[in-house]
MIDOSE-1310 file (N, C-alpha, C; in nm, 2 decimals, decimal comma, always signed):
residues 195
mvge	-5,10/+15,43/-0,07/-5,11/+15,55/-0,16/-5,03/+15,52/-0,28; -5,09/+15,55/-0,40/-5,02/+15,53/-0,52/-4,95/+15,65/-0,56; -4,82/+15,64/-0,59/-4,73/+15,75/-0,63/-4,77/+15,79/-0,77; -4,70/+15,90/-0,82/-4,72/+15,95/-0,96/-4,69/+15,84/-1,06
qghr	-4,58/+15,77/-1,05/-4,55/+15,67/-1,14/-4,65/+15,55/-1,14; -4,69/+15,52/-1,02/-4,80/+15,41/-1,01/-4,93/+15,46/-1,08; -4,96/+15,58/-1,06/-5,08/+15,64/-1,12/-5,07/+15,63/-1,27; -4,96/+15,67/-1,33/-4,94/+15,66/-1,47/-4,95/+15,52/-1,52
alsr	-4,89/+15,43/-1,45/-4,89/+15,29/-1,49/-5,04/+15,23/-1,49; -5,11/+15,27/-1,38/-5,25/+15,23/-1,38/-5,33/+15,29/-1,49; -5,31/+15,42/-1,52/-5,38/+15,48/-1,63/-5,34/+15,42/-1,77; -5,22/+15,39/-1,78/-5,17/+15,32/-1,91/-5,24/+15,18/-1,92
krwf	-5,24/+15,11/-1,81/-5,31/+14,98/-1,81/-5,45/+14,99/-1,84; -5,52/+15,09/-1,79/-5,66/+15,11/-1,82/-5,68/+15,14/-1,97; -5,60/+15,23/-2,02/-5,62/+15,28/-2,16/-5,58/+15,17/-2,26; -5,47/+15,09/-2,23/-5,42/+15,00/-2,33/-5,44/+14,85/-2,29
gwlg	-5,52/+14,83/-2,18/-5,54/+14,69/-2,14/-5,60/+14,61/-2,25; -5,68/+14,67/-2,34/-5,75/+14,59/-2,44/-5,65/+14,54/-2,55; -5,53/+14,59/-2,55/-5,43/+14,54/-2,64/-5,39/+14,39/-2,62; -5,41/+14,35/-2,50/-5,38/+14,21/-2,47/-5,23/+14,20/-2,42
rinv	-5,19/+14,08/-2,39/-5,06/+14,06/-2,34/-5,00/+13,94/-2,41; -4,87/+13,94/-2,42/-4,80/+13,82/-2,46/-4,70/+13,78/-2,35; -4,67/+13,65/-2,34/-4,58/+13,62/-2,23/-4,44/+13,64/-2,27; -4,35/+13,63/-2,18/-4,21/+13,67/-2,20/-4,15/+13,58/-2,30
aqwe	-4,17/+13,45/-2,30/-4,12/+13,35/-2,39/-4,16/+13,39/-2,54; -4,29/+13,42/-2,55/-4,34/+13,46/-2,69/-4,26/+13,59/-2,74; -4,25/+13,69/-2,65/-4,18/+13,81/-2,69/-4,03/+13,78/-2,72; -3,97/+13,70/-2,64/-3,83/+13,67/-2,67/-3,81/+13,60/-2,81
rihr	-3,91/+13,51/-2,84/-3,91/+13,44/-2,97/-3,92/+13,54/-3,08; -4,02/+13,64/-3,07/-4,04/+13,74/-3,17/-3,91/+13,82/-3,18; -3,85/+13,86/-3,07/-3,73/+13,94/-3,07/-3,62/+13,87/-3,14; -3,60/+13,74/-3,12/-3,49/+13,66/-3,18/-3,52/+13,65/-3,33
dcql	-3,64/+13,60/-3,36/-3,67/+13,57/-3,50/-3,67/+13,70/-3,59; -3,71/+13,81/-3,54/-3,72/+13,94/-3,61/-3,58/+14,01/-3,60; -3,49/+13,96/-3,52/-3,36/+14,02/-3,50/-3,38/+14,17/-3,45; -3,46/+14,19/-3,35/-3,49/+14,32/-3,30/-3,38/+14,36/-3,20
pdrr	-3,32/+14,47/-3,21/-3,22/+14,51/-3,11/-3,30/+14,55/-2,98; -3,24/+14,51/-2,86/-3,31/+14,54/-2,73/-3,32/+14,69/-2,71; -3,23/+14,77/-2,75/-3,24/+14,91/-2,72/-3,35/+14,99/-2,77; -3,43/+14,93/-2,86/-3,54/+15,00/-2,93/-3,67/+14,99/-2,85
hhfr	-3,67/+14,90/-2,75/-3,80/+14,88/-2,69/-3,79/+14,88/-2,54; -3,89/+14,93/-2,47/-3,90/+14,92/-2,33/-4,01/+14,83/-2,29; -4,00/+14,75/-2,19/-4,11/+14,67/-2,15/-4,13/+14,68/-2,00; -4,25/+14,67/-1,96/-4,28/+14,67/-1,82/-4,32/+14,53/-1,78
meaa	-4,24/+14,47/-1,69/-4,28/+14,34/-1,65/-4,38/+14,34/-1,54; -4,48/+14,26/-1,55/-4,58/+14,25/-1,45/-4,60/+14,10/-1,41; -4,62/+14,08/-1,29/-4,66/+13,94/-1,25/-4,81/+13,93/-1,26; -4,86/+13,84/-1,35/-5,00/+13,83/-1,37/-5,06/+13,76/-1,24
agdg	-5,18/+13,78/-1,22/-5,25/+13,71/-1,11/-5,24/+13,56/-1,13; -5,21/+13,48/-1,04/-5,20/+13,34/-1,05/-5,11/+13,28/-0,95; -5,08/+13,15/-0,96/-5,00/+13,09/-0,86/-4,85/+13,10/-0,88; -4,81/+13,15/-1,00/-4,67/+13,17/-1,03/-4,60/+13,05/-1,08
srgt	-4,67/+12,93/-1,08/-4,61/+12,81/-1,12/-4,62/+12,78/-1,27; -4,70/+12,86/-1,34/-4,72/+12,84/-1,48/-4,66/+12,94/-1,57; -4,55/+13,01/-1,53/-4,49/+13,11/-1,61/-4,58/+13,23/-1,63; -4,63/+13,29/-1,53/-4,73/+13,39/-1,54/-4,67/+13,53/-1,56
drvs	-4,54/+13,54/-1,56/-4,48/+13,67/-1,59/-4,52/+13,71/-1,73; -4,56/+13,84/-1,74/-4,61/+13,89/-1,87/-4,53/+14,01/-1,90; -4,53/+14,04/-2,03/-4,48/+14,16/-2,09/-4,60/+14,25/-2,13; -4,61/+14,36/-2,07/-4,72/+14,45/-2,11/-4,66/+14,55/-2,21
rtpc	-4,70/+14,55/-2,33/-4,64/+14,64/-2,43/-4,75/+14,73/-2,50; -4,73/+14,86/-2,50/-4,82/+14,95/-2,56/-4,74/+15,04/-2,65; -4,81/+15,10/-2,75/-4,74/+15,19/-2,84/-4,66/+15,30/-2,78; -4,71/+15,35/-2,66/-4,63/+15,46/-2,60/-4,50/+15,41/-2,54
lvkp	-4,48/+15,28/-2,53/-4,35/+15,23/-2,47/-4,25/+15,20/-2,58; -4,28/+15,21/-2,71/-4,18/+15,18/-2,81/-4,09/+15,30/-2,82; -3,96/+15,27/-2,79/-3,86/+15,38/-2,80/-3,83/+15,42/-2,94; -3,82/+15,55/-2,96/-3,79/+15,60/-3,10/-3,65/+15,56/-3,14
fpis	-3,63/+15,57/-3,27/-3,50/+15,55/-3,33/-3,42/+15,68/-3,31; -3,29/+15,68/-3,31/-3,21/+15,80/-3,32/-3,24/+15,87/-3,45; -3,23/+16,00/-3,46/-3,25/+16,08/-3,58/-3,16/+16,03/-3,69; -3,04/+15,98/-3,66/-2,95/+15,93/-3,76/-2,97/+15,79/-3,81
asdd	-3,08/+15,73/-3,77/-3,11/+15,59/-3,81/-3,11/+15,58/-3,97; -3,05/+15,47/-4,01/-3,04/+15,46/-4,16/-3,17/+15,40/-4,22; -3,18/+15,42/-4,35/-3,29/+15,36/-4,42/-3,30/+15,21/-4,40; -3,19/+15,14/-4,40/-3,18/+15,00/-4,37/-3,23/+14,96/-4,23
dllr	-3,20/+15,04/-4,13/-3,25/+15,02/-4,00/-3,40/+15,03/-4,00; -3,46/+15,13/-4,06/-3,60/+15,15/-4,06/-3,67/+15,03/-4,14; -3,61/+14,99/-4,25/-3,68/+14,88/-4,33/-3,67/+14,75/-4,26; -3,56/+14,73/-4,18/-3,55/+14,60/-4,10/-3,66/+14,60/-3,99
fidg	-3,68/+14,72/-3,94/-3,78/+14,74/-3,84/-3,92/+14,70/-3,89; -3,95/+14,75/-4,02/-4,08/+14,72/-4,08/-4,08/+14,57/-4,12; -3,97/+14,51/-4,16/-3,97/+14,37/-4,18/-4,01/+14,29/-4,06; -3,97/+14,34/-3,94/-4,01/+14,28/-3,81/-4,16/+14,29/-3,79
waal	-4,22/+14,40/-3,83/-4,37/+14,42/-3,83/-4,43/+14,32/-3,92; -4,38/+14,30/-4,04/-4,44/+14,21/-4,14/-4,42/+14,06/-4,08; -4,32/+14,03/-4,01/-4,30/+13,90/-3,95/-4,41/+13,87/-3,85; -4,45/+13,98/-3,77/-4,56/+13,96/-3,68/-4,69/+13,93/-3,76
lere	-4,71/+14,00/-3,87/-4,83/+13,98/-3,95/-4,83/+13,84/-4,01; -4,71/+13,79/-4,05/-4,70/+13,65/-4,10/-4,75/+13,55/-4,00; -4,72/+13,58/-3,87/-4,76/+13,49/-3,76/-4,91/+13,51/-3,73; -4,97/+13,61/-3,79/-5,11/+13,65/-3,77/-5,12/+13,70/-3,62
dyrs	-5,02/+13,76/-3,57/-5,02/+13,82/-3,44/-5,05/+13,97/-3,45; -5,18/+14,00/-3,48/-5,22/+14,13/-3,51/-5,21/+14,23/-3,39; -5,23/+14,17/-3,27/-5,21/+14,26/-3,15/-5,07/+14,31/-3,14; -4,98/+14,21/-3,15/-4,83/+14,25/-3,14/-4,79/+14,35/-3,25
afay	-4,84/+14,32/-3,38/-4,81/+14,41/-3,49/-4,87/+14,55/-3,46; -4,99/+14,56/-3,41/-5,05/+14,69/-3,37/-4,96/+14,76/-3,27; -4,91/+14,69/-3,17/-4,83/+14,75/-3,06/-4,69/+14,78/-3,11; -4,65/+14,72/-3,22/-4,51/+14,74/-3,27/-4,48/+14,88/-3,31
tdqd	-4,57/+14,95/-3,37/-4,55/+15,09/-3,42/-4,65/+15,18/-3,35; -4,63/+15,31/-3,36/-4,73/+15,41/-3,33/-4,83/+15,41/-3,44; -4,95/+15,46/-3,42/-5,05/+15,47/-3,53/-5,09/+15,62/-3,55; -5,13/+15,65/-3,67/-5,19/+15,78/-3,69/-5,33/+15,77/-3,63
pame	-5,36/+15,86/-3,53/-5,49/+15,85/-3,46/-5,61/+15,87/-3,55; -5,59/+15,95/-3,66/-5,70/+15,98/-3,75/-5,75/+15,86/-3,82; -5,66/+15,76/-3,83/-5,69/+15,64/-3,91/-5,77/+15,53/-3,82; -5,76/+15,55/-3,69/-5,84/+15,46/-3,60/-5,81/+15,32/-3,61
wtpe	-5,68/+15,28/-3,63/-5,63/+15,14/-3,64/-5,66/+15,06/-3,52; -5,70/+14,94/-3,54/-5,71/+14,84/-3,43/-5,65/+14,71/-3,48; -5,61/+14,62/-3,40/-5,56/+14,49/-3,45/-5,66/+14,42/-3,54; -5,79/+14,43/-3,51/-5,89/+14,37/-3,60/-5,91/+14,44/-3,73
iirk	-5,89/+14,57/-3,74/-5,90/+14,64/-3,87/-5,78/+14,60/-3,95; -5,66/+14,59/-3,89/-5,54/+14,54/-3,97/-5,57/+14,41/-4,03; -5,62/+14,31/-3,95/-5,65/+14,18/-3,99/-5,75/+14,18/-4,11; -5,85/+14,26/-4,09/-5,96/+14,27/-4,19/-5,91/+14,32/-4,33
vike	-5,83/+14,42/-4,32/-5,77/+14,48/-4,45/-5,69/+14,37/-4,52; -5,61/+14,29/-4,45/-5,53/+14,19/-4,51/-5,62/+14,08/-4,57; -5,72/+14,03/-4,49/-5,80/+13,92/-4,53/-5,89/+13,96/-4,65; -5,93/+14,08/-4,66/-6,02/+14,12/-4,76/-5,96/+14,17/-4,89
hgkr	-5,82/+14,16/-4,89/-5,75/+14,21/-5,01/-5,76/+14,10/-5,12; -5,76/+14,15/-5,25/-5,75/+14,06/-5,36/-5,86/+13,95/-5,36; -5,82/+13,82/-5,35/-5,91/+13,71/-5,36/-6,00/+13,69/-5,23; -5,98/+13,77/-5,13/-6,06/+13,77/-5,01/-6,06/+13,63/-4,95
npdq	-5,95/+13,56/-4,95/-5,94/+13,43/-4,90/-5,92/+13,45/-4,74; -6,00/+13,39/-4,66/-5,99/+13,40/-4,52/-5,86/+13,34/-4,46; -5,80/+13,26/-4,54/-5,67/+13,20/-4,49/-5,55/+13,27/-4,54; -5,56/+13,37/-4,62/-5,45/+13,44/-4,67/-5,38/+13,53/-4,56
kvtv	-5,25/+13,55/-4,58/-5,18/+13,62/-4,47/-5,06/+13,69/-4,54; -5,01/+13,79/-4,47/-4,88/+13,85/-4,51/-4,77/+13,76/-4,49; -4,67/+13,76/-4,58/-4,55/+13,68/-4,56/-4,43/+13,78/-4,58; -4,32/+13,76/-4,51/-4,21/+13,85/-4,52/-4,14/+13,83/-4,65
kgap	-4,13/+13,71/-4,70/-4,07/+13,69/-4,84/-4,18/+13,68/-4,94; -4,15/+13,72/-5,06/-4,25/+13,71/-5,17/-4,18/+13,71/-5,30; -4,24/+13,62/-5,39/-4,19/+13,61/-5,53/-4,26/+13,73/-5,61; -4,18/+13,79/-5,70/-4,24/+13,89/-5,78/-4,36/+13,84/-5,86
sdva	-4,46/+13,93/-5,87/-4,58/+13,90/-5,96/-4,57/+13,99/-6,07; -4,68/+14,06/-6,10/-4,68/+14,16/-6,21/-4,62/+14,29/-6,15; -4,58/+14,29/-6,02/-4,52/+14,40/-5,96/-4,40/+14,35/-5,88; -4,30/+14,43/-5,86/-4,19/+14,40/-5,77/-4,21/+14,47/-5,63
qrke	-4,17/+14,41/-5,53/-4,19/+14,46/-5,40/-4,11/+14,59/-5,38; -4,19/+14,69/-5,33/-4,12/+14,82/-5,31/-4,11/+14,84/-5,16; -3,98/+14,87/-5,12/-3,95/+14,90/-4,98/-3,87/+15,03/-4,99; -3,94/+15,14/-4,96/-3,88/+15,27/-4,99/-3,89/+15,37/-4,87
vtrt	-3,78/+15,44/-4,84/-3,78/+15,54/-4,73/-3,76/+15,67/-4,80; -3,85/+15,77/-4,78/-3,84/+15,90/-4,84/-3,83/+16,00/-4,72; -3,72/+16,08/-4,72/-3,71/+16,18/-4,61/-3,73/+16,32/-4,66; -3,79/+16,40/-4,57/-3,81/+16,54/-4,60/-3,76/+16,62/-4,48
asgs	-3,75/+16,75/-4,50/-3,72/+16,84/-4,39/-3,84/+16,83/-4,29; -3,81/+16,82/-4,16/-3,91/+16,81/-4,06/-4,01/+16,93/-4,08; -4,14/+16,89/-4,10/-4,24/+17,00/-4,12/-4,35/+16,99/-4,01; -4,47/+17,02/-4,05/-4,58/+17,02/-3,96/-4,60/+16,90/-3,88
ggla	-4,61/+16,91/-3,75/-4,63/+16,80/-3,67/-4,50/+16,71/-3,66; -4,39/+16,76/-3,70/-4,26/+16,68/-3,69/-4,25/+16,58/-3,80; -4,33/+16,58/-3,90/-4,33/+16,49/-4,01/-4,19/+16,50/-4,08; -4,12/+16,39/-4,09/-3,98/+16,40/-4,15/-3,96/+16,30/-4,26
geiw	-4,07/+16,24/-4,31/-4,06/+16,15/-4,42/-4,16/+16,04/-4,41; -4,15/+15,94/-4,50/-4,24/+15,83/-4,49/-4,17/+15,70/-4,55; -4,24/+15,59/-4,52/-4,19/+15,46/-4,56/-4,31/+15,40/-4,64; -4,28/+15,35/-4,76/-4,37/+15,27/-4,84/-4,33/+15,13/-4,85
ydln	-4,41/+15,04/-4,81/-4,37/+14,90/-4,79/-4,48/+14,81/-4,85; -4,46/+14,75/-4,97/-4,55/+14,66/-5,03/-4,56/+14,53/-4,96; -4,67/+14,48/-4,93/-4,69/+14,36/-4,85/-4,70/+14,24/-4,95; -4,63/+14,13/-4,91/-4,64/+14,01/-4,98/-4,76/+13,93/-4,92
idgv	-4,84/+13,87/-5,00/-4,96/+13,80/-4,95/-4,93/+13,65/-5,00; -4,93/+13,56/-4,91/-4,91/+13,42/-4,93/-4,79/+13,39/-5,02; -4,68/+13,46/-5,00/-4,55/+13,44/-5,07/-4,54/+13,50/-5,21; -4,63/+13,60/-5,24/-4,63/+13,66/-5,37/-4,65/+13,81/-5,34
vsdl	-4,57/+13,89/-5,41/-4,58/+14,04/-5,40/-4,71/+14,09/-5,44; -4,77/+14,18/-5,36/-4,91/+14,23/-5,39/-4,90/+14,38/-5,41; -5,02/+14,43/-5,45/-5,03/+14,58/-5,46/-5,09/+14,64/-5,33; -5,09/+14,56/-5,23/-5,13/+14,62/-5,10/-5,01/+14,68/-5,03
tatf	-5,02/+14,81/-5,00/-4,90/+14,88/-4,95/-4,93/+14,94/-4,81; -4,84/+14,92/-4,72/-4,85/+14,99/-4,59/-4,76/+15,11/-4,60; -4,81/+15,22/-4,55/-4,74/+15,35/-4,55/-4,72/+15,39/-4,40; -4,60/+15,44/-4,37/-4,57/+15,48/-4,24/-4,51/+15,62/-4,24
dlvv	-4,55/+15,70/-4,15/-4,49/+15,83/-4,13/-4,37/+15,82/-4,04; -4,27/+15,90/-4,07/-4,15/+15,92/-3,99/-4,17/+16,05/-3,92; -4,18/+16,05/-3,79/-4,22/+16,16/-3,71/-4,10/+16,19/-3,61; -4,06/+16,32/-3,61/-3,95/+16,36/-3,52/-4,02/+16,42/-3,40
daeg	-3,98/+16,38/-3,28/-4,02/+16,45/-3,15/-3,89/+16,47/-3,07; -3,92/+16,51/-2,94/-3,80/+16,54/-2,85/-3,72/+16,42/-2,82; -3,77/+16,30/-2,84/-3,70/+16,17/-2,81/-3,63/+16,11/-2,93; -3,67/+16,15/-3,05/-3,60/+16,09/-3,17/-3,70/+16,07/-3,28
lrvr	-3,68/+15,97/-3,36/-3,76/+15,94/-3,48/-3,85/+15,82/-3,46; -3,98/+15,85/-3,47/-4,08/+15,75/-3,45/-4,14/+15,70/-3,58; -4,17/+15,57/-3,59/-4,24/+15,51/-3,70/-4,39/+15,50/-3,67; -4,47/+15,56/-3,75/-4,62/+15,56/-3,72/-4,69/+15,51/-3,84
lndi	-4,77/+15,40/-3,82/-4,85/+15,34/-3,92/-4,95/+15,45/-3,97; -4,95/+15,47/-4,10/-5,05/+15,57/-4,15/-5,16/+15,49/-4,22; -5,13/+15,41/-4,32/-5,24/+15,35/-4,40/-5,19/+15,21/-4,45; -5,29/+15,13/-4,49/-5,26/+15,00/-4,56/-5,37/+15,00/-4,67
hvm	-5,33/+15,02/-4,79/-5,43/+15,02/-4,90/-5,36/+14,98/-5,03; -5,44/+14,97/-5,14/-5,39/+14,93/-5,27/-5,33/+15,05/-5,34; -5,21/+15,03/-5,39/-5,14/+15,14/-5,46/-5,12/+15,10/-5,60
């Protein structure tokens, strides 16, 4: 008989199974390279089906498992977090980038849509990608956190983050909502569009 927690885990697996999985070594590398603090994320370890000899332990990560920031998180903390998201895009790991933040459900984001928006920007070069670092072009990169009094739906502000494409600052901007709930401050991808 499956207990309540087991039922929730099975439901979560059913709903988010399409997100894919990354192995423990890959996630540890991302964690190290992006300098992500352990306390911000929860992971559920699962033994994947297999003989166990090929490193089959997996990390199953879904948006609902991302722990929120404390309400007192600084602007620098939030921007470093988004730098980590951009680092995943630089690796073209769109599934992990999708799972890294919550998403505005009205926008219907998927890993493939995020990839498509980036590939179809500007020159529409199929090899172009987001880079964490970028040289100024006709615009300087904007990384800005704006806070407001918590309003409708817990909206407490937003982040505007200009994306660098192939090492050059672009006019493609990712916007994130800051949402306060009972657990803290969540970062939710709202849009990626030309500003």
